[in-house]
C-alpha positions in Angstrom: -65.4 343.1 -22.2 -68.7 345.3 -22.2 -66.7 348.1 -24.1 -66.0 345.7 -26.9 -69.7 344.8 -27.0 -70.8 348.5 -27.0 -68.2 349.1 -29.9 -69.6 346.5 -31.9 -73.1 347.5 -31.4 -72.6 351.1 -31.9 -70.5 350.7 -35.0 -73.0 348.0 -36.3 -76.1 349.9 -36.2 -74.8 352.5 -39.1 -73.1 349.8 -40.9 -76.1 347.7 -41.2 -78.1 350.6 -42.3 -75.8 351.5 -45.1 -75.6 347.7 -46.1 -79.5 347.6 -46.3 -79.4 351.0 -48.4 -77.5 349.1 -50.9 -78.7 345.9 -50.9 -82.4 347.1 -51.2 -81.6 350.3 -53.1 -83.1 352.6 -50.4 -82.5 356.2 -50.1 -82.0 357.2 -46.5 -83.8 360.1 -45.3 -81.9 363.1 -43.8 -82.9 361.9 -40.2 -81.5 358.6 -40.7 -78.2 360.2 -41.9 -77.9 362.6 -38.7 -78.6 359.7 -36.6 -75.4 358.0 -37.6 -72.9 360.5 -36.4 -73.6 359.9 -32.7 -73.1 356.2 -33.2 -69.9 356.8 -34.6 -69.1 359.0 -31.8 -70.1 356.1 -29.3 -68.1 353.8 -31.0 -65.0 355.9 -30.9 -65.6 356.2 -27.4 -66.3 352.6 -26.7 -63.0 351.9 -28.5 -61.0 354.2 -26.6 -62.6 352.6 -23.1 -61.7 349.3 -24.3 -57.9 350.4 -24.9 -57.8 352.6 -21.7 -59.9 350.6 -19.4 -57.3 350.9 -16.5 -57.0 354.7 -16.9 -60.5 355.9 -16.5 -62.1 353.7 -19.6 -65.5 353.3 -17.7 -65.7 357.4 -18.3 -65.3 357.0 -21.8 -68.1 354.1 -21.5 -70.6 356.4 -20.4 -69.9 358.8 -23.1 -70.5 355.9 -25.5 -73.8 355.3 -23.7 -74.6 359.1 -24.1 -73.7 359.0 -27.8 -76.0 356.2 -28.3 -78.7 358.4 -26.3 -78.4 361.2 -28.5 -78.9 358.9 -31.7 -82.1 357.8 -29.9 -83.2 361.2 -29.0 -82.7 362.3 -32.9 -84.8 359.5 -34.1 
């Protein structure tokens, strides 16, 4: 479903960033570190949306979208 796709993308972004830091010995800037927190919040909201889809999961999906938007605004 859409919630699972958002979950994968929201969790994948900070995990990929962390992976590239390790693979290429990169040091993240302060902004990069701050940008990851809203992605984790978005992933958590998307997971909750997937699990509670029949009980208002769509509202949680909007919360996940807001988390991704906040991360973009920080960037």
